[in-house]
Backbone as CSV, one residue per row, in Angstrom:
resi,resn,N_x,N_y,N_z,CA_x,CA_y,CA_z,C_x,C_y,C_z
1,UNK,31.732,-85.496,3.140,30.439,-85.257,3.711,30.395,-83.782,4.110
2,UNK,31.242,-83.312,4.878,31.345,-82.039,5.361,31.430,-81.025,4.205
3,UNK,32.223,-81.263,3.373,32.336,-80.422,2.035,30.946,-80.377,1.262
4,UNK,30.239,-81.446,1.219,29.068,-81.406,0.581,27.897,-80.467,1.270
5,UNK,28.119,-80.618,2.624,27.046,-79.701,3.318,27.425,-78.318,3.368
6,UNK,28.716,-77.894,3.240,29.056,-76.693,3.137,28.688,-76.032,1.685
7,UNK,28.865,-76.889,0.663,28.540,-76.351,-0.711,27.039,-76.220,-0.879
8,UNK,26.277,-76.973,-0.297,24.820,-76.863,-0.308,24.402,-75.705,0.389
9,UNK,25.104,-75.280,1.564,24.672,-74.100,2.252,25.173,-72.854,1.479
10,UNK,26.218,-72.821,0.800,26.632,-71.766,0.065,25.725,-71.570,-1.200
11,UNK,25.277,-72.583,-1.894,24.249,-72.545,-2.779,22.993,-72.002,-2.565
12,UNK,22.426,-72.542,-1.443,21.220,-71.977,-0.874,21.322,-70.471,-0.547
13,UNK,22.501,-70.030,0.014,22.683,-68.691,0.242,22.712,-67.722,-0.894
14,UNK,23.299,-68.336,-1.995,23.389,-67.598,-3.151,22.002,-67.328,-3.814
15,UNK,21.242,-68.454,-3.742,19.937,-68.341,-4.281,19.025,-67.458,-3.547
16,UNK,19.194,-67.423,-2.107,18.429,-66.372,-1.245,18.853,-64.907,-1.754
17,UNK,20.012,-64.709,-1.924,20.475,-63.383,-2.303,19.988,-62.964,-3.537
18,UNK,20.075,-63.899,-4.571,19.517,-63.560,-5.805,17.945,-63.325,-5.748
19,UNK,17.308,-64.156,-4.962,15.866,-63.780,-4.851,15.554,-62.446,-4.171
20,UNK,16.476,-61.940,-3.237,16.180,-60.901,-2.604,16.569,-59.681,-3.498
21,UNK,17.610,-59.813,-4.377,17.859,-58.847,-5.392,16.771,-58.576,-6.316
22,UNK,16.258,-59.901,-6.864,15.135,-59.680,-7.700,13.924,-58.913,-6.996
23,UNK,13.626,-59.430,-5.777,12.546,-58.808,-5.129,12.679,-57.142,-5.012
24,UNK,13.860,-56.843,-4.600,14.180,-55.383,-4.502,13.989,-54.647,-5.849
25,UNK,14.581,-55.441,-7.006,14.327,-54.776,-8.270,12.939,-54.548,-8.561
26,UNK,12.097,-55.633,-8.290,10.677,-55.445,-8.630,10.039,-54.269,-7.841
27,UNK,10.417,-54.275,-6.620,9.844,-53.277,-5.660,10.252,-51.868,-6.213
28,UNK,11.425,-51.764,-6.657,11.805,-50.356,-7.358,11.026,-50.010,-8.605
29,UNK,10.886,-51.211,-9.412,10.097,-50.938,-10.540,8.557,-50.562,-10.154
30,UNK,8.140,-51.212,-9.067,6.763,-50.919,-8.661,6.631,-49.443,-8.115
31,UNK,7.450,-49.091,-7.244,7.537,-47.800,-6.708,7.733,-46.802,-7.719
32,UNK,8.462,-46.904,-8.708,8.563,-46.018,-9.957,7.340,-45.911,-10.641
33,UNK,6.713,-46.988,-10.917,5.640,-46.953,-11.579,4.317,-46.351,-10.936
34,UNK,4.325,-46.496,-9.670,3.283,-45.891,-8.823,3.535,-44.420,-8.857
35,UNK,4.901,-43.975,-8.724,5.162,-42.499,-8.651,4.851,-41.749,-9.969
36,UNK,5.120,-42.587,-11.160,4.809,-42.039,-12.372,3.300,-41.869,-12.538
37,UNK,2.676,-42.878,-12.048,1.190,-42.766,-12.249,0.444,-41.539,-11.257
38,UNK,1.036,-41.381,-10.076,0.624,-40.366,-9.187,0.898,-39.068,-9.824
39,UNK,2.171,-38.991,-10.311,2.575,-37.612,-10.967,1.753,-37.242,-12.221
40,UNK,1.583,-38.304,-13.077,0.653,-38.293,-14.246,-0.649,-37.712,-13.976
41,UNK,-1.173,-38.534,-12.760,-2.609,-38.259,-12.374,-2.771,-36.785,-11.707
42,UNK,-1.705,-36.370,-11.122,-1.664,-35.009,-10.512,-1.497,-33.976,-11.579
43,UNK,-0.654,-34.251,-12.759,-0.630,-33.143,-13.834,-1.976,-33.235,-14.404
44,UNK,-2.606,-34.272,-14.720,-3.844,-34.338,-15.248,-5.033,-33.554,-14.481
45,UNK,-4.824,-33.850,-13.159,-5.810,-33.226,-12.482,-5.719,-31.704,-12.265
46,UNK,-4.421,-31.244,-12.170,-3.980,-29.774,-12.320,-4.571,-29.057,-13.662
47,UNK,-4.589,-29.983,-14.706,-4.949,-29.227,-15.851,-6.307,-29.253,-16.311
48,UNK,-7.216,-29.716,-15.285,-8.456,-29.775,-15.516,-9.160,-28.308,-15.518
49,UNK,-10.068,-27.969,-16.195,-10.650,-26.671,-16.349,-11.262,-26.228,-15.008
50,UNK,-11.779,-27.149,-14.190,-12.375,-26.777,-13.005,-11.403,-26.161,-11.839
51,UNK,-9.982,-26.341,-12.219,-9.056,-25.873,-11.372,-8.328,-24.630,-11.829
52,UNK,-9.205,-23.921,-12.822,-8.645,-22.666,-13.440,-9.520,-21.409,-12.987
53,UNK,-8.834,-20.411,-12.811,-9.503,-19.088,-12.597,-9.823,-18.478,-14.082
54,UNK,-10.926,-18.552,-14.401,-11.361,-18.081,-15.742,-11.756,-16.656,-15.978
55,UNK,-12.251,-16.131,-15.012,-12.711,-14.754,-14.999,-12.764,-14.172,-13.587
56,UNK,-13.178,-12.879,-13.513,-13.208,-12.123,-12.275,-14.396,-12.600,-11.361
57,UNK,-15.286,-13.344,-11.865,-16.464,-13.886,-10.934,-15.818,-14.928,-9.967
58,UNK,-14.533,-15.355,-10.248,-13.988,-16.313,-9.383,-12.999,-15.623,-8.252
59,UNK,-12.858,-14.214,-8.366,-12.145,-13.463,-7.476,-13.110,-12.812,-6.548
60,UNK,-12.887,-13.070,-5.218,-13.735,-12.514,-4.253,-13.016,-11.344,-3.594
61,UNK,-13.552,-9.990,-3.665,-12.874,-8.935,-3.055,-13.516,-8.550,-1.665
62,UNK,-12.706,-7.966,-0.749,-13.346,-7.556,0.643,-12.290,-6.355,0.968
63,UNK,-12.802,-5.557,1.881,-12.050,-4.543,2.567,-12.046,-3.112,1.763
64,UNK,-12.442,-3.148,0.658,-12.386,-1.758,-0.199,-13.556,-1.046,0.010
65,UNK,-13.135,0.197,0.486,-14.343,1.155,0.926,-14.222,2.411,-0.101
66,UNK,-12.992,2.978,-0.501,-12.879,4.030,-1.344,-12.676,3.635,-2.803
67,UNK,-12.121,2.555,-2.895,-12.068,1.940,-4.373,-13.257,1.143,-4.727
68,UNK,-13.822,1.363,-5.808,-15.030,0.502,-6.337,-14.331,-0.854,-6.606
69,UNK,-15.136,-1.775,-6.464,-14.846,-3.355,-6.873,-14.474,-3.222,-8.259
70,UNK,-15.203,-2.550,-9.053,-14.876,-2.510,-10.629,-13.480,-2.125,-10.865
71,UNK,-12.952,-0.967,-10.154,-11.677,-0.509,-10.316,-10.642,-1.278,-9.680
72,UNK,-10.963,-1.960,-8.574,-10.034,-2.937,-7.860,-9.822,-4.188,-8.667
73,UNK,-10.799,-4.664,-9.368,-10.588,-5.830,-10.211,-9.565,-5.590,-11.264
74,UNK,-9.396,-4.157,-11.727,-8.418,-3.821,-12.755,-7.130,-3.968,-12.291
75,UNK,-6.773,-3.863,-10.861,-5.468,-3.945,-10.413,-5.086,-5.333,-10.103
76,UNK,-5.887,-6.343,-10.284,-5.470,-7.724,-9.930,-4.743,-8.224,-11.174
77,UNK,-3.300,-8.627,-10.963,-2.454,-8.990,-12.181,-2.577,-10.341,-12.529
78,UNK,-3.738,-10.885,-13.132,-3.883,-12.161,-13.460,-4.336,-12.348,-14.877
79,UNK,-3.748,-13.011,-15.639,-4.067,-13.310,-17.134,-4.979,-14.697,-17.015
80,UNK,-6.222,-14.405,-17.610,-7.094,-15.601,-17.674,-6.960,-16.402,-18.850
81,UNK,-7.071,-17.831,-18.728,-7.291,-18.525,-17.588,-5.921,-18.706,-16.812
82,UNK,-5.978,-18.859,-15.551,-4.918,-18.994,-14.704,-5.107,-20.277,-13.790
83,UNK,-4.181,-21.287,-13.866,-4.388,-22.493,-12.874,-4.238,-21.998,-11.389
84,UNK,-5.119,-22.258,-10.715,-5.071,-22.087,-9.150,-3.887,-22.615,-8.570
85,UNK,-3.390,-23.787,-9.192,-2.227,-24.449,-8.438,-0.944,-23.723,-8.807
86,UNK,-0.860,-22.893,-9.977,0.319,-22.372,-10.337,0.276,-20.832,-9.895
87,UNK,-0.753,-20.482,-9.251,-0.889,-19.081,-8.848,-0.189,-18.827,-7.481
88,UNK,0.797,-17.848,-7.370,1.506,-17.547,-6.287,0.674,-16.464,-5.389
89,UNK,0.108,-16.788,-4.458,-0.777,-15.765,-3.667,0.110,-14.694,-3.158
90,UNK,1.368,-15.173,-2.674,2.255,-14.102,-2.013,2.831,-13.134,-2.975
91,UNK,3.076,-13.563,-4.263,3.550,-12.674,-5.327,2.331,-11.779,-5.714
92,UNK,1.176,-12.226,-5.720,-0.026,-11.596,-6.215,-0.252,-10.353,-5.304
93,UNK,-0.183,-10.769,-4.025,-0.355,-9.753,-2.945,0.768,-8.641,-2.932
94,UNK,2.025,-8.928,-3.124,2.948,-8.024,-3.122,2.966,-7.031,-4.451
95,UNK,2.441,-7.647,-5.550,2.317,-6.785,-6.628,1.245,-5.819,-6.411
96,UNK,0.080,-6.112,-5.767,-0.957,-5.212,-5.612,-0.650,-4.204,-4.580
97,UNK,0.255,-4.465,-3.687,0.632,-3.555,-2.665,1.511,-2.540,-3.258
98,UNK,1.948,-2.526,-4.409,2.717,-1.400,-5.052,1.735,-0.457,-5.588
99,UNK,0.575,-0.634,-5.665,-0.365,0.371,-6.015,-0.754,1.240,-5.003
100,UNK,-0.599,2.650,-5.162,-0.620,3.620,-4.093,-1.739,3.551,-3.082
101,UNK,-3.088,3.264,-3.679,-4.128,3.266,-2.524,-4.217,2.202,-1.657
102,UNK,-3.414,1.094,-1.923,-3.415,-0.178,-1.064,-2.264,-0.174,-0.216
103,UNK,-2.628,-0.264,1.118,-1.535,-0.567,2.052,-1.044,-1.871,2.267
104,UNK,-2.126,-2.719,2.258,-1.825,-4.185,2.576,-2.708,-5.032,1.790
105,UNK,-2.407,-6.043,1.331,-3.120,-7.142,0.585,-2.871,-8.597,0.995
106,UNK,-3.949,-9.222,1.305,-3.739,-10.652,1.549,-4.645,-11.546,0.722
107,UNK,-3.937,-12.425,-0.044,-4.597,-13.301,-0.888,-4.577,-14.768,-0.547
108,UNK,-5.775,-15.327,-0.385,-5.917,-16.866,-0.270,-6.662,-17.492,-1.341
109,UNK,-6.597,-18.930,-1.303,-7.281,-19.549,-2.422,-8.132,-20.701,-1.895
110,UNK,-9.043,-21.012,-2.584,-9.953,-22.139,-2.203,-10.115,-23.087,-3.311
111,UNK,-10.171,-24.323,-3.013,-10.223,-25.214,-4.129,-11.739,-25.740,-4.504
112,UNK,-12.521,-25.935,-3.585,-13.856,-26.335,-3.915,-15.025,-25.317,-3.511
113,UNK,-15.476,-24.555,-4.407,-14.985,-24.444,-5.641,-13.893,-23.586,-5.933
114,UNK,-13.251,-23.651,-7.021,-11.893,-22.871,-7.301,-12.215,-21.259,-7.337
115,UNK,-11.608,-20.712,-6.445,-11.605,-19.216,-6.380,-10.518,-18.644,-5.572
116,UNK,-10.223,-17.285,-5.597,-9.290,-16.746,-4.671,-10.052,-15.632,-4.067
117,UNK,-9.641,-15.385,-2.741,-10.089,-14.210,-2.088,-9.024,-13.311,-1.767
118,UNK,-9.364,-11.997,-2.030,-8.258,-10.899,-1.855,-8.931,-9.869,-0.777
119,UNK,-8.334,-9.723,0.286,-8.687,-8.837,1.380,-7.734,-7.620,1.322
120,UNK,-8.158,-6.480,1.122,-7.377,-5.158,1.058,-7.411,-4.439,2.158
121,UNK,-6.304,-3.673,2.638,-6.472,-2.643,3.539,-5.956,-1.300,2.848
122,UNK,-6.893,-0.453,2.629,-6.597,0.749,1.885,-5.957,1.873,2.747
123,UNK,-5.173,2.714,2.234,-4.629,3.977,2.655,-5.808,4.920,2.941
124,UNK,-5.675,5.560,3.933,-6.694,6.471,4.221,-6.326,7.966,3.963
125,UNK,-6.844,8.588,2.870,-6.448,9.900,2.484,-6.950,10.862,3.724
126,UNK,-5.950,11.828,4.027,-6.366,12.720,4.996,-6.129,14.134,4.498
127,UNK,-5.627,14.284,3.458,-5.413,15.730,2.829,-5.403,15.703,1.303
128,UNK,-5.756,16.890,0.767,-5.830,17.057,-0.677,-4.414,17.520,-0.982
129,UNK,-3.811,17.172,-2.061,-2.461,17.453,-2.517,-2.359,17.760,-3.999
130,UNK,-1.302,18.549,-4.279,-0.983,18.748,-5.771,0.546,18.547,-5.720
131,UNK,0.932,17.854,-6.827,2.496,17.566,-6.920,2.695,17.531,-8.385
132,UNK,3.952,17.108,-8.850,4.328,17.007,-10.112,3.630,15.967,-10.988
133,UNK,2.838,14.998,-10.218,1.946,14.012,-10.704,0.760,14.470,-10.844
134,UNK,0.245,15.682,-10.505,-0.966,16.091,-10.713,-1.736,16.275,-9.404
135,UNK,-3.018,16.250,-9.411,-3.801,16.414,-8.102,-3.996,15.021,-7.537
136,UNK,-4.134,15.085,-6.226,-4.235,13.733,-5.509,-4.642,13.942,-4.037
137,UNK,-4.129,12.978,-3.297,-4.314,13.042,-1.825,-3.106,12.474,-1.131
138,UNK,-3.091,12.667,0.237,-1.948,12.230,1.097,-2.546,11.449,2.170
139,UNK,-1.809,10.304,2.506,-2.212,9.518,3.751,-1.331,9.984,4.808
140,UNK,-1.395,9.554,6.051,-0.617,10.084,7.149,0.943,9.805,7.015
141,UNK,1.227,8.735,6.185,2.578,8.558,5.841,3.197,9.350,4.778
142,UNK,2.536,10.211,4.310,2.984,10.983,3.115,3.004,10.223,1.840
143,UNK,2.180,9.235,1.653,2.158,8.559,0.371,1.178,9.477,-0.486
144,UNK,1.598,9.748,-1.671,0.807,10.434,-2.549,-0.107,9.565,-3.552
145,UNK,-1.486,9.788,-3.516,-2.260,8.966,-4.101,-2.940,9.810,-5.285
146,UNK,-2.818,9.507,-6.517,-3.478,10.233,-7.564,-4.869,10.256,-7.564
147,UNK,-5.375,11.374,-7.924,-6.930,11.615,-7.824,-7.651,10.525,-8.795
148,UNK,-6.779,10.210,-9.710,-7.500,9.122,-10.921,-7.863,7.934,-10.310
149,UNK,-7.210,7.490,-9.154,-7.695,6.188,-8.457,-8.973,6.234,-7.892
150,UNK,-9.619,7.374,-7.715,-10.910,7.519,-6.990,-11.981,8.072,-7.988
151,UNK,-11.952,7.508,-9.259,-12.860,8.041,-10.232,-14.389,7.798,-9.756
152,UNK,-14.588,6.660,-9.240,-15.964,6.406,-8.873,-15.914,5.847,-7.287
153,UNK,-16.093,6.759,-6.384,-16.073,6.417,-4.887,-17.425,5.732,-4.541
154,UNK,-17.510,4.688,-3.917,-18.759,3.955,-3.500,-19.494,5.039,-2.651
155,UNK,-20.824,4.815,-2.804,-21.779,5.607,-1.856,-21.421,5.293,-0.407
156,UNK,-21.460,6.263,0.384,-21.303,6.201,1.697,-19.744,6.538,2.205
157,UNK,-18.814,6.548,1.066,-17.521,6.872,1.335,-17.243,8.262,0.935
158,UNK,-16.254,8.889,1.512,-15.932,10.339,1.085,-14.438,10.617,1.233
159,UNK,-14.043,11.564,0.602,-12.536,11.911,0.472,-12.425,13.254,1.050
160,UNK,-11.260,13.581,1.692,-11.135,14.827,2.298,-10.963,16.013,1.252
161,UNK,-11.473,17.268,1.852,-11.457,18.455,0.961,-10.261,19.416,1.557
162,UNK,-9.909,19.254,2.738,-8.879,19.979,3.345,-8.317,19.279,4.493
163,UNK,-7.170,19.646,4.971,-6.212,20.611,4.304,-5.714,20.184,2.946
164,UNK,-5.148,21.188,2.263,-4.584,20.824,1.019,-3.136,21.325,0.973
165,UNK,-2.271,20.411,0.418,-0.718,20.699,0.417,-0.330,20.886,-1.136
166,UNK,0.117,22.258,-1.265,0.334,22.578,-2.633,1.818,22.461,-2.727
167,UNK,2.250,21.791,-3.989,3.571,21.626,-4.307,4.183,20.557,-3.472
168,UNK,3.418,19.484,-3.152,4.072,18.257,-2.359,4.983,17.546,-3.307
169,UNK,6.169,17.354,-2.574,7.114,16.401,-3.156,7.772,15.505,-2.184
170,UNK,8.746,14.602,-2.698,9.359,13.704,-1.814,10.076,14.326,-0.722
171,UNK,10.426,15.633,-0.741,11.304,16.247,0.238,10.459,16.623,1.325
172,UNK,9.203,16.618,1.268,8.337,17.000,2.310,7.720,15.692,2.894
173,UNK,8.068,14.760,2.607,7.453,13.406,3.168,7.658,13.096,4.613
174,UNK,8.845,13.455,4.994,9.242,13.235,6.494,8.690,14.380,7.276
175,UNK,8.623,15.448,6.709,7.998,16.757,7.250,6.506,16.560,7.584
176,UNK,5.863,15.757,6.513,4.384,15.558,6.640,4.158,14.491,7.828
177,UNK,4.957,13.366,7.866,4.736,12.365,8.724,4.936,12.817,10.247
178,UNK,5.964,13.893,10.386,6.272,14.252,11.686,5.456,15.395,12.182
179,UNK,4.724,16.026,11.264,4.041,17.285,11.659,2.540,17.239,11.366
180,UNK,2.078,16.258,10.650,0.660,16.275,10.182,-0.231,16.458,11.502
181,UNK,0.021,15.709,12.587,-0.894,15.745,13.755,-0.899,17.130,14.348
182,UNK,0.457,17.927,14.244,0.496,19.320,14.865,-0.473,20.149,14.006
183,UNK,-0.299,20.010,12.570,-1.108,20.828,11.762,-2.475,20.702,11.980
184,UNK,-2.904,19.357,12.096,-4.394,19.094,12.268,-4.985,19.541,13.654
185,UNK,-3.987,19.574,14.548,-4.471,19.856,15.925,-4.242,21.298,16.357
186,UNK,-3.726,22.271,15.294,-3.447,23.528,15.525,-4.730,24.334,16.066
187,UNK,-4.528,25.109,17.107,-5.724,25.891,17.612,-6.036,26.998,16.541
188,UNK,-5.187,27.492,15.723,-5.633,28.177,14.532,-5.818,27.295,13.445
189,UNK,-6.941,27.386,12.760,-7.153,26.439,11.659,-6.400,26.673,10.439
190,UNK,-5.872,25.595,9.971,-4.847,25.675,8.655,-5.724,24.955,7.599
191,UNK,-5.830,25.678,6.468,-6.510,25.155,5.352,-5.575,24.605,4.272
192,UNK,-4.372,25.439,4.132,-3.495,25.134,2.992,-2.031,25.275,3.589
193,UNK,-1.198,24.147,3.075,0.162,24.368,3.286,0.809,24.439,1.839
194,UNK,1.588,25.463,1.703,2.046,25.766,0.259,3.666,25.457,0.325
195,UNK,3.956,24.532,-0.370,5.489,24.232,-0.422,6.031,24.455,-1.803
196,UNK,5.357,25.141,-2.569,5.888,25.415,-4.037,7.234,26.232,-4.039
197,UNK,7.446,26.965,-2.957,8.739,27.697,-2.959,9.475,27.223,-1.696
198,UNK,10.454,26.223,-1.910,11.188,25.666,-0.790,11.838,26.638,0.134
199,UNK,12.092,27.902,-0.369,12.763,28.772,0.442,11.717,29.516,1.406
200,UNK,10.510,29.312,1.194,9.610,29.869,2.087,8.298,29.074,2.122
201,UNK,8.184,28.082,3.055,6.923,27.348,3.339,5.884,28.272,3.752
202,UNK,4.660,28.198,3.250,3.577,29.157,3.657,2.308,28.282,4.087
203,UNK,1.599,28.993,5.071,0.444,28.349,5.484,-0.765,29.443,5.245
204,UNK,-1.837,28.915,4.853,-3.063,29.777,4.809,-3.918,29.398,6.022
205,UNK,-4.300,30.257,6.931,-5.053,30.057,8.074,-6.245,30.953,8.216
206,UNK,-6.925,30.740,9.334,-8.133,31.505,9.445,-7.911,32.930,9.813
207,UNK,-6.529,33.121,10.326,-6.166,34.595,10.639,-5.361,35.187,9.415
208,UNK,-5.071,34.481,8.387,-4.316,34.991,7.460,-3.246,34.177,6.890
209,UNK,-2.456,34.694,5.933,-1.293,33.925,5.356,-0.079,34.042,6.331
210,UNK,0.701,32.924,6.523,1.740,32.835,7.408,3.042,32.387,6.534
211,UNK,4.106,32.979,6.735,5.431,32.689,6.090,6.221,32.085,7.074
212,UNK,6.807,30.881,6.790,7.505,29.972,7.816,9.039,30.074,7.357
213,UNK,9.374,30.449,6.241,10.738,30.487,5.866,11.124,29.103,5.368
214,UNK,12.524,28.774,5.229,13.023,27.624,4.822,13.240,26.474,5.907
215,UNK,13.443,26.866,7.205,13.686,25.851,8.192,12.484,25.327,8.643
216,UNK,12.145,24.126,8.005,10.836,23.494,8.361,10.950,22.814,9.770
217,UNK,12.043,22.584,10.259,12.328,21.891,11.579,11.681,22.845,12.700
218,UNK,11.397,24.097,12.368,10.856,24.993,13.453,9.297,25.057,13.663
219,UNK,8.797,24.184,12.774,7.326,24.232,12.651,6.661,24.060,14.140
220,UNK,7.046,23.170,15.000,6.296,23.050,16.313,6.367,24.464,17.010
221,UNK,7.543,24.924,17.037,7.549,26.315,17.756,6.743,27.310,17.007
222,UNK,6.844,27.231,15.751,6.045,28.405,14.871,4.455,28.099,15.160
223,UNK,4.043,26.914,15.274,2.655,26.702,15.479,2.235,27.188,16.939
224,UNK,3.080,27.026,17.899,2.897,27.497,19.169,2.722,28.894,19.228
225,UNK,3.523,29.571,18.499,3.531,31.209,18.391,2.206,31.611,17.673
226,UNK,1.864,30.825,16.622,0.757,31.166,15.861,-0.556,30.959,16.805
227,UNK,-0.491,29.990,17.562,-1.621,29.914,18.534,-1.878,31.033,19.434
228,UNK,-0.820,31.624,19.954,-0.815,32.753,20.797,-1.325,33.968,20.002
229,UNK,-1.204,33.926,18.673,-1.821,35.045,17.774,-3.247,34.934,17.383
230,UNK,-3.980,33.956,17.921,-5.235,33.645,17.444,-6.291,34.779,17.442
231,UNK,-6.087,35.619,18.481,-7.015,36.712,18.577,-6.464,38.043,17.816
232,UNK,-5.532,37.835,17.007,-4.828,39.091,16.208,-5.865,39.780,15.445
233,UNK,-6.928,39.215,14.841,-7.893,39.885,13.905,-8.767,40.808,14.859
234,UNK,-8.877,40.495,16.079,-9.684,41.537,16.866,-8.893,42.735,17.200
235,UNK,-7.556,42.761,17.046,-6.891,44.007,17.180,-6.260,44.681,15.878
236,UNK,-6.120,43.848,14.983,-5.660,44.442,13.556,-6.690,43.885,12.508
237,UNK,-7.417,44.766,11.898,-8.298,44.286,10.876,-7.627,43.248,9.801
238,UNK,-8.343,42.319,9.454,-7.855,41.275,8.474,-7.395,41.833,7.230
239,UNK,-8.108,42.902,6.790,-7.897,43.439,5.576,-6.519,44.298,5.438
240,UNK,-5.981,44.475,6.760,-4.634,45.167,6.770,-3.489,44.276,6.887
241,UNK,-3.887,43.002,7.139,-2.762,41.949,7.481,-2.290,41.439,6.000
242,UNK,-1.130,41.713,5.600,-0.730,41.104,4.245,-0.203,39.685,4.623
243,UNK,0.686,39.679,5.677,1.016,38.196,5.996,1.573,38.202,7.421
244,UNK,1.789,37.210,8.153,2.441,37.026,9.446,3.710,36.354,9.145
245,UNK,4.950,36.963,9.615,6.101,36.395,9.379,6.658,35.582,10.705
246,UNK,6.662,34.320,10.503,7.194,33.440,11.724,8.409,32.680,11.248
247,UNK,9.186,33.210,10.259,10.489,32.579,9.875,11.459,32.515,11.042
248,UNK,11.284,33.499,11.805,11.958,33.569,13.196,11.030,33.339,14.404
249,UNK,10.625,32.338,14.778,9.415,32.360,15.864,9.839,33.192,17.174
250,UNK,10.992,33.367,17.366,11.348,34.068,18.538,11.119,35.641,18.394
251,UNK,10.943,35.993,17.034,10.548,37.358,16.710,9.622,37.378,15.774
252,UNK,8.414,37.048,16.038,7.361,37.146,14.965,6.947,38.667,14.572
253,UNK,6.501,38.708,13.468,6.155,40.105,12.884,5.050,40.067,12.019
254,UNK,4.491,41.217,11.685,3.368,41.287,10.971,3.490,42.379,9.791
255,UNK,3.357,41.771,8.650,3.447,42.815,7.467,2.025,43.374,7.096
256,UNK,2.017,44.561,7.161,0.758,45.275,6.958,0.554,45.816,5.551
257,UNK,-0.430,45.848,5.064,-0.838,46.426,3.749,-0.985,47.933,3.908
258,UNK,-0.590,48.757,2.894,-0.536,50.157,3.071,-2.146,50.574,2.958
259,UNK,-2.323,51.691,3.573,-3.721,52.354,3.475,-3.836,52.669,2.063
260,UNK,-5.000,52.582,1.555,-5.399,53.067,0.162,-5.055,54.676,0.217
261,UNK,-4.632,55.138,-0.818,-4.371,56.529,-0.939,-5.804,57.263,-1.135
262,UNK,-5.920,58.407,-0.526,-7.092,59.038,-0.446,-7.174,59.718,-1.918
263,UNK,-8.432,59.894,-2.428,-8.656,60.583,-3.670,-8.527,62.033,-3.540
């Protein structure tokens, strides 16, 4: 009697376990089927044309003042059509930030309707420059921006006409970063910085040409001395001044032109 009860109990338990295994198997199949269905549906949804950026009308620009929207669109590295789901907004922003006129780019996407928004922060040109890349402009960080980027400046915007830096190169970048505010704030107006001869940096000022020599770390002291010479033209005719030598600011000197020979 006891053996019969134990046997029936084991049989019932085995049947229960088999039922549980079958149920788990069906649950796994059901979950897999649902996952496949969702994945397939998502792939189908992502492939729909309404989720694609097909042309520049779906790109909204903002923040550009010196660059025209027409030109800025040309800098957006998108090949049409582009799935909005596959578009990396972060990579797109980083690529655009490599363009000299752009300091910062933020890209966001919107799904209804599908479009992307690009907000740019432009570098602000503060000086005219020439370099081995041709004519262009400098911002306060010493970033050279080729003139070709500003082919069509929107109305209401303007580019600087002075000061100008002739012969700008990478070697002057730190110099410009550290000293632009001093040059801009000089009591003697400076219109040109000439760096074409590294052994003698020169300035063109309202009181004449100034030679600074090769030690560009002396500029703060040199500008201080230059400020003290502001009234020089009232004492020496400008036509007589060939240049002012401040290569040693402790001992400034003036090179005079010779008097014309009498006939």
